[in-house]
C-alpha positions as YAML, in Angstrom:
chain: A
units: angstrom
residues:
- id: 1
  name: MET
  ca: [52.31, 82.95, 2.53]
- id: 2
  name: LYS
  ca: [56.34, 84.37, 2.96]
- id: 3
  name: LYS
  ca: [56.90, 82.03, 5.61]
- id: 4
  name: PHE
  ca: [55.80, 79.41, 2.93]
- id: 5
  name: PHE
  ca: [58.32, 80.69, 0.67]
- id: 6
  name: ALA
  ca: [61.37, 80.92, 3.15]
- id: 7
  name: LYS
  ca: [60.65, 77.59, 4.59]
- id: 8
  name: ASN
  ca: [61.16, 75.76, 0.81]
- id: 9
  name: LYS
  ca: [64.16, 78.49, -0.08]
- id: 10
  name: LYS
  ca: [66.03, 76.62, 3.02]
- id: 11
  name: GLN
  ca: [64.90, 72.99, 1.52]
- id: 12
  name: SER
  ca: [65.86, 73.43, -1.75]
- id: 13
  name: PRO
  ca: [68.60, 76.40, -2.31]
- id: 14
  name: CYS
  ca: [68.74, 75.04, -6.12]
- id: 15
  name: LEU
  ca: [66.26, 75.99, -8.65]
- id: 16
  name: ILE
  ca: [63.13, 74.60, -10.23]
- id: 17
  name: SER
  ca: [64.27, 72.35, -13.01]
- id: 18
  name: PRO
  ca: [63.30, 72.67, -16.33]
- id: 19
  name: LYS
  ca: [60.78, 69.24, -16.28]
- id: 20
  name: ASP
  ca: [59.13, 70.52, -12.76]
- id: 21
  name: PHE
  ca: [58.77, 74.11, -14.18]
- id: 22
  name: LYS
  ca: [57.20, 72.84, -17.34]
- id: 23
  name: LYS
  ca: [54.66, 71.14, -14.99]
- id: 24
  name: TYR
  ca: [54.05, 73.78, -11.91]
- id: 25
  name: ARG
  ca: [53.63, 76.09, -15.59]
- id: 26
  name: LYS
  ca: [50.60, 73.97, -16.70]
- id: 27
  name: LEU
  ca: [49.27, 73.91, -13.27]
- id: 28
  name: LEU
  ca: [49.66, 77.99, -13.13]
- id: 29
  name: LEU
  ca: [47.74, 78.50, -16.45]
- id: 30
  name: THR
  ca: [45.20, 76.13, -15.39]
- id: 31
  name: GLY
  ca: [44.37, 78.10, -12.64]
- id: 32
  name: VAL
  ca: [44.86, 81.40, -14.06]
- id: 33
  name: ALA
  ca: [42.01, 79.57, -17.22]
- id: 34
  name: VAL
  ca: [39.49, 78.17, -14.44]
- id: 35
  name: MET
  ca: [39.74, 81.65, -12.46]
- id: 36
  name: GLN
  ca: [39.01, 83.19, -15.79]
- id: 37
  name: LEU
  ca: [36.06, 80.70, -16.44]
- id: 38
  name: ASP
  ca: [34.67, 81.64, -13.09]
- id: 39
  name: LYS
  ca: [34.59, 85.42, -13.94]
- id: 40
  name: LEU
  ca: [33.17, 84.47, -16.95]
- id: 41
  name: ILE
  ca: [30.04, 82.49, -15.58]
- id: 42
  name: VAL
  ca: [29.47, 85.01, -12.81]
- id: 43
  name: ALA
  ca: [29.66, 88.02, -15.49]
- id: 44
  name: SER
  ca: [27.37, 85.92, -17.55]
- id: 45
  name: ALA
  ca: [24.75, 84.76, -14.86]
- id: 46
  name: LYS
  ca: [24.48, 88.56, -13.65]
- id: 47
  name: ALA
  ca: [23.74, 89.18, -17.28]
- id: 48
  name: TYR
  ca: [20.98, 86.38, -17.50]
- id: 49
  name: ALA
  ca: [19.71, 88.02, -14.16]
- id: 50
  name: ILE
  ca: [19.39, 91.82, -15.58]
- id: 51
  name: ILE
  ca: [18.22, 90.85, -18.73]
- id: 52
  name: LYS
  ca: [15.48, 88.23, -16.63]
- id: 53
  name: LYS
  ca: [14.68, 91.27, -14.85]
- id: 54
  name: ALA
  ca: [14.36, 93.90, -17.65]
- id: 55
  name: ASN
  ca: [12.06, 91.65, -19.57]
- id: 56
  name: HIS
  ca: [9.47, 90.84, -16.46]
- id: 57
  name: ASP
  ca: [9.63, 94.69, -15.83]
- id: 58
  name: CYS
  ca: [8.25, 95.25, -19.56]
- id: 59
  name: LYS
  ca: [5.48, 92.48, -19.20]
...
């Protein structure tokens, strides 16, 4: 990852333009949202499995 950043710095010494920043920010936020959603899905799946097992044990 460090190599990638170093390579990019050499190519573009100037900072990211505000327009690009907005685009990247949107991508970043989308990525974070997707990751949170994945965690939520995994958590709910685990909870569902536990509840199902508990119901099965009760019968």
